[in-house]
Structure formats: C-alpha cells, structure tokens
C-alpha positions as CSV (number, residue, x, y, z in Angstrom):
1,X,7.5,-28.4,-28.1
2,X,10.3,-25.9,-29.0
3,X,7.7,-23.3,-30.0
4,X,6.0,-23.7,-26.6
5,X,9.2,-23.3,-24.7
6,X,10.1,-20.2,-26.8
7,X,6.7,-18.7,-26.1
8,X,7.1,-19.5,-22.4
9,X,10.5,-17.8,-22.3
10,X,9.0,-14.8,-24.2
11,X,6.3,-14.3,-21.5
12,X,8.9,-14.6,-18.7
13,X,10.9,-11.8,-20.4
14,X,7.7,-9.7,-20.6
15,X,7.2,-10.2,-16.9
16,X,10.7,-9.2,-16.0
17,X,10.4,-6.2,-18.4
18,X,7.1,-5.1,-16.8
19,X,8.6,-5.0,-13.4
20,X,11.8,-3.2,-14.3
21,X,14.5,-5.9,-14.4
22,X,15.9,-5.1,-17.9
23,X,17.7,-1.9,-18.8
24,X,15.8,-1.7,-22.1
25,X,12.5,-3.0,-23.3
26,X,12.1,-5.6,-26.1
27,X,11.0,-9.0,-25.1
28,X,12.6,-11.7,-27.2
29,X,15.7,-9.6,-27.8
30,X,17.5,-10.1,-24.5
31,X,20.6,-12.3,-24.5
32,X,20.8,-15.3,-22.1
33,X,23.3,-13.4,-20.0
34,X,20.9,-10.5,-19.7
35,X,18.0,-12.8,-18.8
36,X,20.1,-14.6,-16.1
37,X,21.1,-11.3,-14.6
38,X,17.5,-10.0,-14.6
39,X,16.4,-13.3,-13.0
40,X,19.0,-13.0,-10.2
41,X,17.9,-9.4,-9.5
42,X,14.3,-10.6,-9.2
43,X,15.4,-13.4,-6.9
44,X,17.3,-11.1,-4.6
45,X,14.3,-8.7,-4.4
46,X,12.0,-11.6,-3.5
47,X,14.4,-13.2,-1.0
48,X,15.0,-16.3,-3.1
49,X,18.5,-17.9,-3.8
50,X,20.0,-15.7,-6.5
51,X,21.0,-18.5,-8.8
52,X,19.9,-16.9,-12.1
53,X,18.2,-20.2,-12.9
54,X,14.4,-20.4,-13.5
55,X,13.4,-22.9,-10.8
56,X,10.0,-23.9,-9.2
57,X,10.2,-21.3,-6.3
58,X,10.9,-18.5,-8.7
59,X,8.0,-19.5,-10.9
60,X,5.7,-19.7,-7.9
61,X,6.8,-16.2,-6.8
62,X,6.1,-14.8,-10.2
63,X,2.6,-16.2,-10.1
64,X,1.6,-14.5,-6.8
65,X,-0.7,-11.5,-6.8
66,X,1.1,-8.3,-6.5
67,X,1.2,-4.6,-7.3
68,X,1.6,-3.8,-11.0
69,X,4.1,-0.9,-10.4
70,X,7.6,-1.9,-11.3
71,X,10.3,-2.7,-8.7
72,X,12.8,0.0,-9.0
73,X,13.0,2.0,-12.2
74,X,16.8,1.8,-12.2
75,X,16.9,-1.9,-13.2
76,X,19.4,-2.5,-10.4
77,X,19.1,-3.8,-6.9
78,X,21.0,-1.5,-4.5
79,X,21.6,-2.7,-1.0
80,X,20.6,0.6,0.8
81,X,17.1,1.3,1.9
82,X,16.9,4.7,0.1
83,X,16.7,2.7,-3.2
84,X,13.0,3.1,-3.3
85,X,12.1,6.2,-1.2
86,X,14.1,9.3,-1.9
87,X,16.0,8.5,-5.1
88,X,13.3,8.3,-7.8
89,X,9.9,8.8,-6.3
90,X,9.8,12.6,-6.0
91,X,7.5,14.2,-3.5
92,X,4.5,16.6,-3.3
93,X,5.5,20.2,-2.6
94,X,2.7,20.6,0.0
95,X,1.6,18.7,3.1
96,X,-2.2,18.9,2.7
97,X,-3.5,16.8,-0.1
98,X,-7.0,16.0,-1.3
99,X,-8.1,12.6,-2.6
100,X,-11.2,11.4,-4.5
101,X,-12.7,7.9,-4.9
102,X,-13.9,8.2,-8.6
103,X,-15.8,4.9,-8.7
104,X,-16.0,1.6,-6.7
105,X,-17.0,-2.0,-7.2
106,X,-20.8,-2.1,-7.4
107,X,-21.0,-4.9,-4.9
108,X,-19.3,-2.9,-2.1
109,X,-21.2,-0.3,-0.1
110,X,-20.1,3.3,-0.8
111,X,-19.8,4.1,2.9
112,X,-17.6,1.1,3.6
113,X,-15.3,1.9,0.6
114,X,-14.9,5.4,1.7
115,X,-14.1,4.3,5.3
116,X,-11.5,1.9,4.0
117,X,-9.9,4.5,1.7
118,X,-9.9,7.1,4.5
119,X,-8.2,4.6,6.9
120,X,-5.5,3.9,4.2
121,X,-4.7,7.6,4.0
122,X,-4.8,8.0,7.7
123,X,-2.3,5.2,8.0
124,X,0.3,7.4,6.4
125,X,-0.7,10.7,8.0
126,X,-0.4,9.1,11.4
127,X,3.3,8.7,10.9
128,X,4.2,11.8,8.8
129,X,3.4,15.5,8.5
130,X,0.8,14.8,5.8
131,X,-2.9,15.6,6.1
132,X,-5.6,14.4,3.7
133,X,-9.1,15.5,2.9
134,X,-11.7,13.8,0.7
135,X,-13.0,15.6,-2.3
136,X,-16.5,14.3,-3.2
137,X,-16.4,15.7,-6.7
138,X,-14.3,17.7,-9.1
139,X,-10.5,17.8,-9.1
140,X,-8.3,16.2,-6.4
141,X,-4.6,15.7,-5.9
142,X,-4.9,11.9,-5.8
143,X,-7.7,10.0,-7.7
144,X,-8.5,6.4,-7.1
145,X,-10.3,4.6,-9.9
146,X,-11.3,1.0,-10.8
147,X,-10.7,-0.2,-14.4
148,X,-11.0,-3.3,-16.5
149,X,-8.2,-4.5,-18.8
150,X,-6.6,-1.9,-21.0
151,X,-7.4,1.5,-19.7
152,X,-5.2,3.8,-21.8
153,X,-2.2,3.5,-19.5
154,X,-0.2,1.6,-22.1
155,X,-0.4,-2.1,-22.7
156,X,2.3,-2.7,-20.1
157,X,-0.2,-1.4,-17.5
158,X,-3.3,-3.2,-18.8
159,X,-4.9,-5.2,-16.1
160,X,-4.8,-9.0,-16.4
161,X,-7.9,-10.3,-14.7
162,X,-8.1,-12.0,-11.3
163,X,-4.7,-12.6,-9.8
164,X,-1.5,-11.1,-11.2
165,X,-1.4,-7.3,-11.0
166,X,-4.1,-6.1,-8.6
167,X,-3.4,-2.4,-9.0
168,X,-0.8,0.2,-9.9
169,X,-0.1,3.8,-9.1
170,X,1.9,6.7,-10.3
171,X,4.5,8.7,-8.4
172,X,4.0,12.4,-7.7
173,X,2.6,14.5,-9.1
174,X,0.4,12.6,-11.4
175,X,-1.7,11.5,-8.5
176,X,-3.5,8.4,-9.8
177,X,-4.0,4.9,-8.4
178,X,-5.8,2.3,-10.5
179,X,-7.4,-0.9,-9.4
180,X,-8.4,-4.0,-11.3
181,X,-12.2,-4.3,-11.4
182,X,-11.8,-8.0,-12.2
183,X,-10.5,-8.8,-8.7
184,X,-13.0,-9.7,-6.0
185,X,-12.5,-6.9,-3.5
186,X,-13.5,-7.1,0.1
187,X,-13.7,-4.9,3.1
188,X,-13.0,-7.8,5.4
189,X,-10.0,-9.9,6.2
190,X,-9.8,-13.3,4.8
191,X,-12.3,-12.8,2.0
192,X,-11.2,-11.6,-1.4
193,X,-8.6,-8.9,-1.8
194,X,-8.6,-6.6,1.1
195,X,-9.3,-3.2,-0.3
196,X,-7.7,-1.3,2.6
197,X,-4.3,-3.1,2.3
198,X,-4.1,-2.6,-1.5
199,X,-5.2,1.1,-1.3
200,X,-2.7,1.8,1.5
201,X,0.1,0.3,-0.6
202,X,-0.9,2.3,-3.8
203,X,-1.3,5.5,-1.8
204,X,2.3,5.0,-0.7
205,X,3.3,5.1,-4.4
206,X,1.3,8.3,-5.0
207,X,3.2,9.9,-2.2
208,X,6.5,9.0,-3.7
209,X,7.4,5.6,-2.2
210,X,8.8,2.9,-4.4
211,X,8.7,-0.8,-3.6
212,X,10.6,-1.9,-0.6
213,X,13.0,-4.9,-0.5
214,X,11.9,-5.5,3.2
215,X,9.6,-8.5,3.1
216,X,7.4,-7.3,6.0
217,X,6.9,-3.8,4.6
218,X,3.6,-2.6,3.4
219,X,5.5,-1.3,0.3
220,X,6.8,-4.8,-0.5
221,X,5.5,-5.6,-4.0
222,X,3.5,-8.7,-3.2
223,X,0.0,-8.7,-1.7
224,X,-0.3,-9.6,1.9
225,X,-3.4,-10.4,3.9
226,X,-4.4,-8.1,6.7
227,X,-3.1,-9.6,9.9
228,X,-3.2,-8.7,13.6
229,X,0.3,-7.2,13.4
230,X,1.2,-3.6,12.6
231,X,0.4,-2.7,9.1
232,X,3.4,-0.4,8.6
233,X,7.0,-1.6,9.1
234,X,9.9,0.5,10.3
235,X,11.0,0.7,6.7
236,X,7.7,2.2,5.6
237,X,7.8,4.8,8.4
238,X,11.4,5.8,7.8
239,X,10.7,6.1,4.0
240,X,7.6,8.3,4.3
241,X,9.4,10.5,7.0
242,X,12.4,10.9,4.7
243,X,10.1,12.6,2.2
244,X,7.7,14.5,4.5
245,X,9.1,14.5,8.0
246,X,7.5,13.4,11.2
247,X,4.1,14.4,12.4
248,X,3.9,18.1,13.3
249,X,2.1,17.4,16.6
250,X,2.7,14.5,18.9
251,X,4.3,11.1,18.3
252,X,3.8,8.9,15.3
253,X,0.7,6.7,15.9
254,X,0.8,3.2,14.6
255,X,-2.2,0.9,15.1
256,X,-2.2,-2.9,15.0
257,X,-3.7,-4.4,11.9
258,X,-6.7,-5.9,13.7
259,X,-8.1,-2.4,14.1
260,X,-8.7,-2.3,10.3
261,X,-10.5,-5.6,9.8
262,X,-14.1,-4.4,10.2
263,X,-14.7,-1.0,8.6
264,X,-18.4,-1.4,8.6
265,X,-18.4,-1.3,12.5
266,X,-16.7,2.1,12.7
267,X,-19.0,4.8,13.9
268,X,-17.9,8.0,12.2
269,X,-19.6,10.8,10.3
270,X,-17.6,11.3,7.1
271,X,-19.2,14.7,6.5
272,X,-18.7,16.2,10.0
273,X,-16.5,19.3,9.9
274,X,-15.9,18.9,13.7
275,X,-14.5,15.4,13.1
276,X,-12.3,16.7,10.3
277,X,-10.8,19.2,12.7
278,X,-10.3,16.7,15.4
279,X,-8.6,14.2,13.1
280,X,-5.5,16.5,13.0
281,X,-4.4,15.1,16.3
282,X,-4.9,12.2,18.7
283,X,-6.8,12.9,21.8
284,X,-8.0,10.8,24.8
285,X,-11.3,9.8,26.3
286,X,-12.2,8.8,29.8
287,X,-13.0,5.1,30.2
288,X,-12.3,2.3,32.7
289,X,-10.3,-0.4,31.0
290,X,-6.8,-1.1,29.9
291,X,-5.9,0.9,26.9
292,X,-3.6,1.5,24.0
293,X,-1.5,4.7,24.2
294,X,1.4,6.3,22.4
295,X,4.7,6.6,24.2
296,X,7.8,8.2,22.7
297,X,8.7,7.4,19.2
298,X,7.8,3.7,19.4
299,X,4.6,1.9,18.5
300,X,1.4,2.0,20.6
301,X,1.7,0.2,23.8
302,X,-0.9,-1.5,26.0
303,X,-1.0,0.0,29.5
304,X,-2.9,-1.1,32.6
305,X,-3.9,2.2,34.1
306,X,-7.6,1.5,33.9
307,X,-8.3,5.2,33.0
308,X,-7.4,6.0,29.4
309,X,-8.0,4.8,25.9
310,X,-6.6,6.2,22.7
311,X,-9.3,7.7,20.5
312,X,-8.9,8.6,16.9
313,X,-11.6,10.7,15.3
314,X,-12.0,8.4,12.3
315,X,-12.4,5.2,14.3
316,X,-13.5,5.8,17.9
317,X,-12.0,4.2,21.0
318,X,-10.0,0.9,20.8
319,X,-10.4,-1.4,23.8
320,X,-7.3,-3.4,24.4
321,X,-9.1,-6.0,26.5
322,X,-11.9,-6.9,24.0
323,X,-9.8,-6.0,21.0
324,X,-12.6,-4.0,19.3
325,X,-13.7,-0.5,18.5
326,X,-16.0,0.7,21.3
327,X,-17.6,3.7,19.5
C-alpha cells in the first residue's frame, strides 16, 4: 500500500513538473512544501480553491484532456494578463508566414483537414496584422505534424495515447506543432477531438502566445468543445495584438463558433490565386437577408438591413437567419 501511494505521488510530481509548476525538475526529490506550493499554483491556474491539498476536484482537473505545452515557463502564477503573451513567448520578425500540413490522420479527408487548418490560421489573422499562406511542400515557417508516442522531442513531450496531452507546440521561431495520432480526430463538433479547435490553440503557441489563465480563452490549457459562441476571447485578441498589432486594413473580424462546425460544406478553391488575394480583406456581397457585419472594434453584429452579408474568401457568405454558409 505504501509503495502504491509513493508511486502515485511520484506520478503527480511528474505531472506538475511537465506543466511547469516546479522551479527545478526531478520527480521524487521535491519537498512536501514545494509540492504543496506547486499544487496551489496549479489550483489557481485552473480556478480551483488554492488549498495546496490534493482533493477530488484537483485530481479530476488533472485527468482532463489538455495541451501538452507547459503553463508558464516561470513556475509562478502572476496576476497580470501579460504573463503568457509578451513576457516569454517571443515573436516572429515578419508578418507574412507560411505553414505546411506535413501529414494527417489517414481516416480524415485531405481537403477537410486543409480547410480546418486554414480556418485555424485565419482565426488569428482576422484579429491581427498577420497573414498566412499554405506551403504544399518544402520548407515552411510553421509545420504541423501528427506523431505517435515518443517522437524525439524528449520524454517529457512524448504523447500518452488517447486523453491526456492532445498536442503541443513550440514558441517562435522553431515553428512546430505536434499532434497525438492516438487521438480520434474529427472535423465535426461533438465527435472526437475537434481538429480545428486544437490546431487553432497550438497555432497560438507557434505565434508566441502562452497559456491563458482566462477560463474562456482559446489559449486556456484545457480542451474545449467547439460551441456556438465566439472562438476567441478578449484575452486572446489582446494577447495576439500585443505581439503583432491590429489588422492593417479594417476592423478585427471575429466569427461565432458555429461557423466552424462543418468544414466539409465550405465551398472554396484552396489553389485559387484570386481567392488568396481576396483573403487579405473582408468584402461584401449583395443578398436579401439579415446579415452579420463588422462594426467598430467590437465583434460581428447581426443587422436587419436586408441588403448585405459579410463574405470571407475562405468560407463564403454567412446567413444570419439560417445560420449556415450560403456559398
């Protein structure tokens, strides 16, 4: 019994080490005071009572699927928001970046995966000065790859099978995001791990964002299902803009999550140069229904003019009445 408890405590220390809650590594060597402090920090980050005591809610939180990147690098829990955006992440020295999908789960269609990845990058370019282009082969600034288990990133970054760490990424300028092939990935909401949500989170890391203490943020460490609400929180937007500034043309465009639930229905030519040029800005199309439009610096709003609909080149028109992509 004592040996089992000792082993359990050892694995808890490994967990807290992996996610950056000890100043130094060495599971099994930390004092009870150090363990209690690390546990309190973890509880604060995950919005649990910071008792420093290992209770059922804390164990439950530790077992939830999450990003495998650590929670702060500094092993402390500062109160200010810039804790994870500007302090440690660094940034790219340019505003136009290329990305490449190196491989994919064999059960997912290539076209759907590329659409999901493209949407994940577009999510960040919509609210910043960044622009992204897909590289079909050869080198790219950011590379997305699926791996099994240990994949030469160090044992601390080895994937652990279904659940646990879903993916991890590296801050600029390494430009890599890795995804656990053992997970059941999906292009839909409510079935498996939503690829778009996880890619969007990991892309945030490759751009320089660390984990956010804001529970509703996309950059929160724990996996969240794709809902009808906005994907990016105010914290995500302020963080990316603190690194790269606001969009160079027009207002920041933030779309509700339900836009991203059916990638296979989007009608877009990934190879079209004309569409690539048009994706630099938002433009409008003539229709006769209530529409979503951008106003000021706030999120998109539904207006009842009956004349306009917002159109983004990568997804087509979004009908606010039927809540679906029109074309």
